[in-house]
N, C-alpha and C positions, 0 to 999 in steps of 0.2 A: 140865661136863666132857663132852667128846665121845668116844664109844666107837664103834669100828667092829667089826662082826661079819662075818667071811668065811664064805661057804657054797659048797658045790659046785654047788648048783642053786638057782634062784629059788624053786622049790616048797618046798625045805627052809627057805629064809629066810622064806617066807610062813607056813609051819607054826610056825616058832619064834616068830613074832609073836603067833600065836593061843594058844600054850602059856602056861600060867599061871606059868611059872618066872620068878624075879626077875632072870634073866640079861639080858634085853633090856628096856630102858626106852624108852618113847615118845620118839622123836627121835633114837635111836641110828641110826647109818648101817649099812645092809645092803649088803654087797659080794659080788657073784657075778661074778668076773672071767671065768670060763670062758664065761659067757653074755653078757658085756658089760653087766651090769645093776648099777646103783647106785641105792639108794633109801633112804627113811626108814622106820623102824619105827613102827607104830601098830596099832590094831585093824584098819585097812585100809591096809597098807603101800603107799606111793607110790614110783614110780620117777622119777628125774630124767633118766635116759638115754633115748634114743630107743627102744632095745630094752627092754621092760619084763619079759619073761618072765612069771612068775606074779604079779608085783606089778601094781598098777593104774597105768595112765597117767593123767595129769591133762590135761584138755582145755586148749588154749592160752588163756591169760588174762593179764591184767596182773599185775605183782608184788604190787600192793596186793590184788588179788582173791585171789591165791594165799594170801597171809597171812590174809585174812579167811575163806576157805573151808576152810582146813586147821588142824590143831591145832599145826602147827610154826611156829617163829619164823624170822626172817630168818637168824639165825646158824646154825640147824640146816640150813636150805636151803643156805647158803653152804658149810658143811662138806661136805655131800654132793656139791655141784657141783664143789668144788675137788678132792675125791677122784676123781671121774669124770674131770676134766680131767688130773689127775696120771697116770691110767691110759690117757690118750688115747682115752677112750670118747666117742662122739657124744652130746651133750647136747641135750635137747629145747629149742628156741630160747627158749621162754618162761621157762626157768630161768637162762639166761645172765646176766641182769642181777644176779643174786645174787652173781656172781663178778667182774663187770667191773672193780671197783676193786681186787680182792684178788689176782687172778691175772694176771701179765703174759703176754700172748699174743704169739707170734711173728707176723711179717707174713703167713706162710702160713696162719695160723689166724684171720685177721681179714678183715673185709669193709669196703670203703670205701662209706659211705652218702652219696649226694649229695642235696642238697635240690633242689626244683624249680627254684629260681633258678640253682643250679650247673649243672643240665642245660641250661637255656635259654641261659645264657651260653656253654657249650661248643658248643651247636648254632649260635649266632650266630657264634662264632669260626671254626667249621668252614666255614660258608657264606661268610664273608669270605675265608678262605684259598682255598676253591674258586674264588671269583670271580677272585682274583688269579692263581691258577695257570691258569685257563681263558684269561684274557687273554694270559698269557705263552705258553701252548701254541699260540695262534693265530698267533704271530709266528715260530714255528720249524717245521722239517720234522718231521712226525709220525713218520717212520721213522727219524729220527736217535736216538742214544742218549739225548740230552736229551729229545726228544719222547716216547720210550717210557717214560722215567723219570717225566715229568710225567703221562702217561696212567695209569700205575700208581698214582701218588700221588693222583690225582683219584678213581680207583676206590676206594682205601682210605678216603679222606675221606668219600666218599658212603656207603660201607658203615657207617662209624662214626656218621655223622649219622643214618642210618636206624635203627641200633640204639638210639641215644639217644632218638630220637623215639618209638619203639615201647615201650620199657620204662620204667615209672614208677620213681622213685628208691626205694631200699630204705629201710625204716624202722629207726630206731635203737631198740633196746629200752630201756624206762624202767628206771633203776636203782631198787631199793626204797628207797634212802636219799635219793633226789632227784638233781638235776643236780650234776655235779662242781663 
């Protein structure tokens, strides 16, 4: 059973974890909405949100390492992450895999991750299109509306190509349950 304990401050949540009272059990969720902190109760309470307040932040690591290094199981992490997402609080990226299958995210909350092959194919397609438009631009008056449009399109394509060449593709976090 998952229980959520709400506090006014993260310091109060931390102190409650250290208290000997039977109210808080290891693995219960700690919520401090006023500070934007969600975490899990233990003798050393851990935050899943980027803001940790008085709770301890966990260094970025894989989901498997998180499960090995902490006393909490995947279900407890999932519950804390889902509560933070429900309150629209920023989650530390290494905790997101615990909720990837459980919480539907809107397009504004997701990031498209491209593989190196995807990026290389896009760069090749842009170069091909640039070549075609450059040949076409050579046949028309550069000051005409068509010429100005082509020049603008070529600048935008060159900028997009440079951006793709400079930035490595994003990595997709590994889900603790394995691939979908």
